[in-house]
OpenMM code with the backbone's topology and positions (N, CA, C; nanometers):
from openmm import Vec3, app, unit

residues = "UNK UNK UNK UNK UNK UNK UNK UNK UNK UNK UNK UNK UNK UNK UNK UNK UNK UNK UNK UNK UNK UNK UNK UNK UNK UNK UNK UNK UNK UNK UNK UNK UNK UNK UNK UNK UNK UNK UNK UNK UNK UNK UNK UNK UNK UNK UNK UNK UNK UNK UNK UNK UNK UNK UNK UNK UNK UNK UNK UNK UNK UNK UNK UNK UNK UNK UNK UNK UNK UNK UNK UNK UNK UNK UNK UNK UNK UNK UNK UNK UNK UNK UNK UNK UNK UNK".split()
positions = [
    Vec3(9.2716, 7.6400, 12.0923),
    Vec3(9.1994, 7.7242, 11.9972),
    Vec3(9.1191, 7.8277, 12.0765),
    Vec3(9.1232, 7.9493, 12.0340),
    Vec3(9.0536, 8.0577, 12.1025),
    Vec3(8.9235, 8.0873, 12.0300),
    Vec3(8.8153, 8.0907, 12.1050),
    Vec3(8.6902, 8.1324, 12.0453),
    Vec3(8.6261, 8.2357, 12.1353),
    Vec3(8.5791, 8.3454, 12.0747),
    Vec3(8.5241, 8.4537, 12.1560),
    Vec3(8.3956, 8.4106, 12.2248),
    Vec3(8.3674, 8.4666, 12.3391),
    Vec3(8.2414, 8.4360, 12.4073),
    Vec3(8.1231, 8.4769, 12.3221),
    Vec3(8.0117, 8.4094, 12.3395),
    Vec3(7.8946, 8.4357, 12.2554),
    Vec3(7.8391, 8.5759, 12.2758),
    Vec3(7.8684, 8.6380, 12.3893),
    Vec3(7.8186, 8.7733, 12.4130),
    Vec3(7.9265, 8.8780, 12.3896),
    Vec3(8.0170, 8.8518, 12.2963),
    Vec3(8.1298, 8.9416, 12.2715),
    Vec3(8.0939, 9.0545, 12.1754),
    Vec3(7.9779, 9.1155, 12.1955),
    Vec3(7.9354, 9.2232, 12.1074),
    Vec3(8.0119, 9.3523, 12.1339),
    Vec3(8.0925, 9.3574, 12.2386),
    Vec3(8.1697, 9.4765, 12.2700),
    Vec3(8.2625, 9.5161, 12.1579),
    Vec3(8.3318, 9.4186, 12.0970),
    Vec3(8.4207, 9.4478, 11.9854),
    Vec3(8.3455, 9.5033, 11.8678),
    Vec3(8.2310, 9.4429, 11.8393),
    Vec3(8.1492, 9.4897, 11.7280),
    Vec3(8.0998, 9.6304, 11.7549),
    Vec3(8.0560, 9.6562, 11.8781),
    Vec3(8.0097, 9.7899, 11.9132),
    Vec3(8.1218, 9.8912, 11.9014),
    Vec3(8.2437, 9.8529, 11.9417),
    Vec3(8.3573, 9.9432, 11.9290),
    Vec3(8.3822, 9.9767, 11.7822),
    Vec3(8.3757, 9.8774, 11.6959),
    Vec3(8.3972, 9.8999, 11.5533),
    Vec3(8.2877, 9.9891, 11.4967),
    Vec3(8.1634, 9.9635, 11.5343),
    Vec3(8.0526, 10.0460, 11.4868),
    Vec3(8.0673, 10.1898, 11.5325),
    Vec3(8.1036, 10.2080, 11.6576),
    Vec3(8.1225, 10.3434, 11.7106),
    Vec3(8.2333, 10.4138, 11.6334),
    Vec3(8.3414, 10.3429, 11.6059),
    Vec3(8.4523, 10.4037, 11.5320),
    Vec3(8.4108, 10.4412, 11.3901),
    Vec3(8.3325, 10.3562, 11.3240),
    Vec3(8.2837, 10.3872, 11.1890),
    Vec3(8.1948, 10.5106, 11.1942),
    Vec3(8.1012, 10.5140, 11.2886),
    Vec3(8.0083, 10.6266, 11.3004),
    Vec3(8.0823, 10.7554, 11.3339),
    Vec3(8.1777, 10.7488, 11.4250),
    Vec3(8.2550, 10.8691, 11.4596),
    Vec3(8.3349, 10.9186, 11.3395),
    Vec3(8.3889, 10.8274, 11.2607),
    Vec3(8.4646, 10.8666, 11.1415),
    Vec3(8.3728, 10.9358, 11.0419),
    Vec3(8.2528, 10.8812, 11.0214),
    Vec3(8.1572, 10.9440, 10.9289),
    Vec3(8.1127, 11.0801, 10.9808),
    Vec3(8.0920, 11.0932, 11.1114),
    Vec3(8.0538, 11.2222, 11.1691),
    Vec3(8.1648, 11.3251, 11.1509),
    Vec3(8.2913, 11.2814, 11.1635),
    Vec3(8.4047, 11.3710, 11.1427),
    Vec3(8.4041, 11.4263, 11.0005),
    Vec3(8.3517, 11.3466, 10.9071),
    Vec3(8.3433, 11.3896, 10.7670),
    Vec3(8.2182, 11.4723, 10.7401),
    Vec3(8.1384, 11.4981, 10.8442),
    Vec3(8.0208, 11.5829, 10.8300),
    Vec3(7.8913, 11.5085, 10.8034),
    Vec3(7.8928, 11.3760, 10.8105),
    Vec3(7.7726, 11.2971, 10.7860),
    Vec3(7.7001, 11.2749, 10.9181),
    Vec3(7.5755, 11.3197, 10.9265),
    Vec3(7.4984, 11.3029, 11.0488),
    Vec3(7.4491, 11.1594, 11.0597),
    Vec3(7.4486, 11.1073, 11.1827),
    Vec3(7.4145, 10.9659, 11.2019),
    Vec3(7.2695, 10.9324, 11.1688),
    Vec3(7.1828, 11.0314, 11.1588),
    Vec3(7.0442, 11.0022, 11.1236),
    Vec3(7.0171, 11.0197, 10.9737),
    Vec3(7.1224, 11.0421, 10.8951),
    Vec3(7.1037, 11.0629, 10.7512),
    Vec3(7.1310, 10.9367, 10.6692),
    Vec3(7.1644, 10.8251, 10.7343),
    Vec3(7.1935, 10.7003, 10.6637),
    Vec3(7.1665, 10.5822, 10.7562),
    Vec3(7.1536, 10.4653, 10.6972),
    Vec3(7.1429, 10.3396, 10.7708),
    Vec3(7.2665, 10.2584, 10.7359),
    Vec3(7.3566, 10.2401, 10.8310),
    Vec3(7.4828, 10.1723, 10.8038),
    Vec3(7.4616, 10.0337, 10.7438),
    Vec3(7.3598, 9.9624, 10.7909),
    Vec3(7.3360, 9.8274, 10.7396),
    Vec3(7.2936, 9.8258, 10.5922),
    Vec3(7.2610, 9.9420, 10.5350),
    Vec3(7.2339, 9.9498, 10.3913),
    Vec3(7.3631, 9.9428, 10.3097),
    Vec3(7.4770, 9.9644, 10.3738),
    Vec3(7.6056, 9.9693, 10.3051),
    Vec3(7.6950, 9.8499, 10.3384),
    Vec3(7.6826, 9.7982, 10.4603),
    Vec3(7.7688, 9.6887, 10.5040),
    Vec3(7.6980, 9.6137, 10.6167),
    Vec3(7.7244, 9.4853, 10.6274),
    Vec3(7.6724, 9.4057, 10.7387),
    Vec3(7.7714, 9.4206, 10.8542),
    Vec3(7.7372, 9.5001, 10.9559),
    Vec3(7.8325, 9.5258, 11.0650),
    Vec3(7.8807, 9.3996, 11.1355),
    Vec3(7.7925, 9.3021, 11.1558),
    Vec3(7.8329, 9.1783, 11.2230),
    Vec3(7.9307, 9.0991, 11.1373),
    Vec3(7.9025, 9.0895, 11.0080),
    Vec3(7.9931, 9.0177, 10.9180),
    Vec3(8.1271, 9.0899, 10.9086),
    Vec3(8.1239, 9.2225, 10.9039),
    Vec3(8.2474, 9.3003, 10.8979),
    Vec3(8.3332, 9.2730, 11.0207),
    Vec3(8.2723, 9.2746, 11.1384),
    Vec3(8.3459, 9.2471, 11.2613),
    Vec3(8.4049, 9.1067, 11.2603),
    Vec3(8.3284, 9.0089, 11.2122),
    Vec3(8.3784, 8.8715, 11.2067),
    Vec3(8.4970, 8.8587, 11.1127),
    Vec3(8.4897, 8.9244, 10.9975),
    Vec3(8.6004, 8.9190, 10.9013),
    Vec3(8.7257, 8.9823, 10.9612),
    Vec3(8.7110, 9.0999, 11.0204),
    Vec3(8.8256, 9.1700, 11.0788),
    Vec3(8.8843, 9.0888, 11.1947),
    Vec3(8.7993, 9.0354, 11.2810),
    Vec3(8.8462, 8.9631, 11.4001),
    Vec3(8.9072, 8.8281, 11.3661),
    Vec3(8.8631, 8.7643, 11.2581),
    Vec3(8.9085, 8.6280, 11.2295),
    Vec3(9.0228, 8.6208, 11.1288),
    Vec3(9.0637, 8.7331, 11.0747),
    Vec3(9.1692, 8.7317, 10.9730),
    Vec3(9.3026, 8.6904, 11.0353),
    Vec3(9.3709, 8.5967, 10.9692),
    Vec3(9.5021, 8.5523, 11.0159),
    Vec3(9.6112, 8.6518, 10.9784),
    Vec3(9.5859, 8.7294, 10.8773),
    Vec3(9.6836, 8.8281, 10.8329),
    Vec3(9.6165, 8.9642, 10.8289),
    Vec3(9.6946, 9.0657, 10.8022),
    Vec3(9.6398, 9.2003, 10.7955),
    Vec3(9.5405, 9.2092, 10.6804),
    Vec3(9.4188, 9.2492, 10.7107),
    Vec3(9.3127, 9.2567, 10.6108),
    Vec3(9.2541, 9.3970, 10.6131),
    Vec3(9.2067, 9.4393, 10.4972),
    Vec3(9.1407, 9.5685, 10.4854),
    Vec3(9.0109, 9.5494, 10.4097),
    Vec3(8.9037, 9.6049, 10.4621),
    Vec3(8.7739, 9.6017, 10.3954),
    Vec3(8.7398, 9.7455, 10.3603),
    Vec3(8.7090, 9.7677, 10.2332),
    Vec3(8.6752, 9.9020, 10.1884),
    Vec3(8.5302, 9.9067, 10.1439),
    Vec3(8.4603, 10.0131, 10.1832),
    Vec3(8.3234, 10.0355, 10.1386),
    Vec3(8.2946, 10.1847, 10.1479),
    Vec3(8.1885, 10.2275, 10.0841),
    Vec3(8.1538, 10.3693, 10.0782),
    Vec3(8.0162, 10.3911, 10.1396),
    Vec3(8.0054, 10.4916, 10.2263),
    Vec3(7.8789, 10.5291, 10.2881),
    Vec3(7.8493, 10.6721, 10.2483),
    Vec3(7.7391, 10.6925, 10.1779),
    Vec3(7.6983, 10.8266, 10.1359),
    Vec3(7.8131, 10.9041, 10.0705),
    Vec3(7.8882, 10.8365, 9.9847),
    Vec3(7.9970, 10.9009, 9.9122),
    Vec3(8.1282, 10.9119, 9.9883),
    Vec3(8.1332, 10.8609, 10.1102),
    Vec3(8.2555, 10.8665, 10.1904),
    Vec3(8.3204, 10.7280, 10.1891),
    Vec3(8.4352, 10.7154, 10.1206),
    Vec3(8.5023, 10.5849, 10.1141),
    Vec3(8.5779, 10.5550, 10.2430),
    Vec3(8.5526, 10.4370, 10.2989),
    Vec3(8.6153, 10.3968, 10.4244),
    Vec3(8.7044, 10.2755, 10.4049),
    Vec3(8.8045, 10.2670, 10.4889),
    Vec3(8.8996, 10.1569, 10.4909),
    Vec3(8.8996, 10.1040, 10.6345),
    Vec3(8.8511, 9.9811, 10.6534),
    Vec3(8.8416, 9.9238, 10.7876),
    Vec3(8.9409, 9.8090, 10.7981),
    Vec3(9.0237, 9.8140, 10.9019),
    Vec3(9.1239, 9.7106, 10.9249),
    Vec3(9.1317, 9.6864, 11.0757),
    Vec3(9.2084, 9.5853, 11.1176),
    Vec3(9.2254, 9.5644, 11.2620),
    Vec3(9.2859, 9.6867, 11.3316),
    Vec3(9.3520, 9.7730, 11.2559),
    Vec3(9.4129, 9.8931, 11.3133),
    Vec3(9.3136, 10.0062, 11.3327),
    Vec3(9.1955, 9.9976, 11.2696),
    Vec3(9.0961, 10.1023, 11.2853),
    Vec3(9.0241, 10.1363, 11.1570),
    Vec3(8.9585, 10.2511, 11.1589),
    Vec3(8.8781, 10.2983, 11.0463),
    Vec3(8.9417, 10.4258, 10.9934),
    Vec3(8.9629, 10.4306, 10.8630),
    Vec3(9.0205, 10.5489, 10.7987),
    Vec3(8.9360, 10.5880, 10.6790),
    Vec3(8.9385, 10.7162, 10.6477),
    Vec3(8.8763, 10.7658, 10.5255),
    Vec3(8.9794, 10.7527, 10.4152),
    Vec3(8.9375, 10.6979, 10.3027),
    Vec3(9.0286, 10.6840, 10.1891),
    Vec3(9.0360, 10.8184, 10.1183),
    Vec3(9.1558, 10.8718, 10.1104),
    Vec3(9.1783, 11.0005, 10.0457),
    Vec3(9.2559, 10.9750, 9.9174),
    Vec3(9.1952, 11.0181, 9.8066),
    Vec3(9.2650, 11.0018, 9.6792),
    Vec3(9.3809, 11.1005, 9.6716),
    Vec3(9.4866, 11.0575, 9.6088),
    Vec3(9.6038, 11.1435, 9.5900),
    Vec3(9.5692, 11.2475, 9.4844),
    Vec3(9.5458, 11.3725, 9.5277),
    Vec3(9.5042, 11.4787, 9.4363),
    Vec3(9.6106, 11.5107, 9.3336),
    Vec3(9.7370, 11.4874, 9.3654),
    Vec3(9.8422, 11.5217, 9.2707),
    Vec3(9.8353, 11.4322, 9.1464),
    Vec3(9.7765, 11.3120, 9.1596),
    Vec3(9.7634, 11.2248, 9.0446),
    Vec3(9.6381, 11.2529, 8.9651),
    Vec3(9.5364, 11.3122, 9.0290),
    Vec3(9.4108, 11.3332, 8.9601),
    Vec3(9.4006, 11.4716, 8.8947),
    Vec3(9.4955, 11.5583, 8.9222),
    Vec3(9.4932, 11.6913, 8.8635),
    Vec3(9.5729, 11.6878, 8.7338),
    Vec3(9.5060, 11.7216, 8.6270),
    Vec3(9.5745, 11.7223, 8.4972),
    Vec3(9.5291, 11.8391, 8.4128),
    Vec3(9.6222, 11.8963, 8.3418),
    Vec3(9.5847, 12.0083, 8.2546),
    Vec3(9.6229, 11.9767, 8.1139),
] * unit.nanometer
topology = app.Topology()
chain = topology.addChain("A")
for resn in residues:
    res = topology.addResidue(resn, chain)
    for name in ("N", "CA", "C"):
        topology.addAtom(name, app.Element.getBySymbol(name[0]), res)
């Protein structure tokens, strides 16, 4: 059985950095929000790291919907062709 070392915060830091960089790419400044108000970063890392199958966690920070999986962090983009109606 594999268990991560107790000081394995590197993975969590990598995930946090990726989330923050993704939000910055969307124009959100890092001093305009507190990430822990939207998601528990430690719990998120544990869920992603411990999943036996492909898992996706979705949450929204300051109106920016995110999709976090073992593959990385993505912004959820709605399909505009379905939402446009006349």
